[in-house]
N, C-alpha and C positions, 0 to 999 in steps of 0.2 A: 578337490577343485576349489579354487579361490573364490572369494566373494564376488570379485569382478566377473568371473566366468558365469556364476549363477545369475547375476543381474543381467548380463548380456543375453543369456539363454532365455530368460523370462521375457525381456523386451522383444527379442527376435520371434519368440513363439506367439506373441500377441498378434502380430501382422495386421494391425489396424491403424488407420490414420488418427484414431483417437485413443487416449489412454483407457485402460480397461474399465475404470470407474464410470466412464460415459456409456459403456455398453453399446458403442456404435451410434449413439444419438448425436448426429451431426449438428442439428439446431441448438441443442443444449451446449455442445462443445463450442460453437461459434459465440453463443451468448456469454458463456463463462470467459472465453478468451477476450471478448469485448469488455466485460465488466472488470476483470482483473487488470487488464492493460489500462483502462481508463482510471481506475482507482489508484493504480501505481502512480500515474502521471499527476493526477489531481492532488494526491497526498504529498508527492514530491514538491509540487508547487506551494502547498500550504506550509509544509515543514520548512521549506526554504524561505518563504515569506516571513515566518515567525523568527527563524534564526537571523535573518537580515534585520528585522526590527529590534531584536535583542542586541545585536551588534551596533546598530545605529544609535540606540538609546543608552548604551552602556555607561556613558558619562553623566546621564541625567536620572536614570531609574535605579533605585536601590534594588539589589537582588530579591529582597523580601517584600517589595511593594506588590500590591495586588495585581497591577498590570504586568509586572515581571513574571509573577507566578502564573497568570493567565497565559502569557506567551509560552512559558516553559511547558505547561500542561498541554497546550495545543500542539506545540512542536513535537513533544514525545508521543502524543497520541497519533498525530499524523505520520510520524516516522515509523511507528509500529504498524500502522495500516499499510504504509508504503512498502516496508520490508515484507510483510506477510503477503500482500497482493502481488508484489513484484516477484517474489519467489514462486508463487503459483503461476503467474503469467509466464515466467521463465520456463517452467515445466510445460505449460501448454504450447508455447511457441517452439520449444525445443524437442517436442515428442516426435520421433521418427524411427520406426522400426527398421528402416532402410540403413540407418547408421546407429546401431545399438550402442556403440562406444560413446557417441555424442549424447545420446539419451541417458546413458548411465552417468555421464559427467554432469548433465543438467540436474538429474535427480539428486546427485550428491551435493551439488551447489545449493539446491533447495534445502536440503537437510542442514547445511551449514548456515544458511541465512535465517532460518526459522527461529533459532534460539535468540538471535539479536532482536527479532521482532518482539519476542516475549519479554526480553530485558527492557525494551522501550516501554512496553505496556506496564511492566512492574514499576518503572520510574514514574510514569504518568500517574498510576494509581497511588503510589506513595506520596507524591507531591499533593494530590487531591486530598488524601486522608490527613496529611500533616497540616496543610494550609486551610482546610475547610472552616474551622472556627473563625479565623481571622477574616477570611473572604466573606463568609456569611455576615459577620459583624459589619464589614464595609458596605456590603450590598443592601443591608437593611437601613442604612442612613438615607437621608432625603434623596429619593431616586432622581437620577438624571434621565431625561427622555432618551430613548434609543430610536434613532431614525434609520430603520433598515431599508426603507424604500429608496433612499438616495444611493444606496450601495448596489442596487440591482445590476447596473451596468458592469460592475466588477465581475459578474458571473459570465459575461460574454466569452471571455477567453476559456473558461471552463466548458462552456457549450461547444466551443471549437475543438477542445481536447476530446470531448465525448464523441462528436461527429467523426473526427479523424480516427479514433480508436475503433469505432463501429465499422468504418470503411476498411481499415486494416484487417480487422478480425474476419469480416466477410470475405475479403479478397484472399486471405490466407486459407480459409476453410474451403472456399469454392474452387480455388486454383490448385488444391492438393491432388 
């Protein structure tokens, strides 16, 4: 019997609206679906923002400037979270024993996405390790005040993503 046949038999045998790891716990499934979906979109927004800033400032910032390294670190960390949570959200959204072939394909897609999430994390950690002495040296110079309070309105869009993700997750679980 092929691996495809085994995977399809396992998915069909479960006959649950939740993957086996949830043991039928619908609230936990809904909460995980919400968190993974929200984190995918929030991380996508952050990674995209940093990539956009890198592109916009490419003629002004040297690649080894602390601000460039900060943007790269943030972009790769966000991309790793985006891919990891996105793969898990894909599995949770795509779980359906009624269509074992679709579920098998979703599980396989998740397995293909996960190594790229790990690669993003490795690049992020490598940049941090390599740039740490220079960044710490720059950060120890006369500190500039950081005004975080004026940036709070920037989080409004993120709160909207959270609310929309929660509504989607609850609707998906309650309407199954």
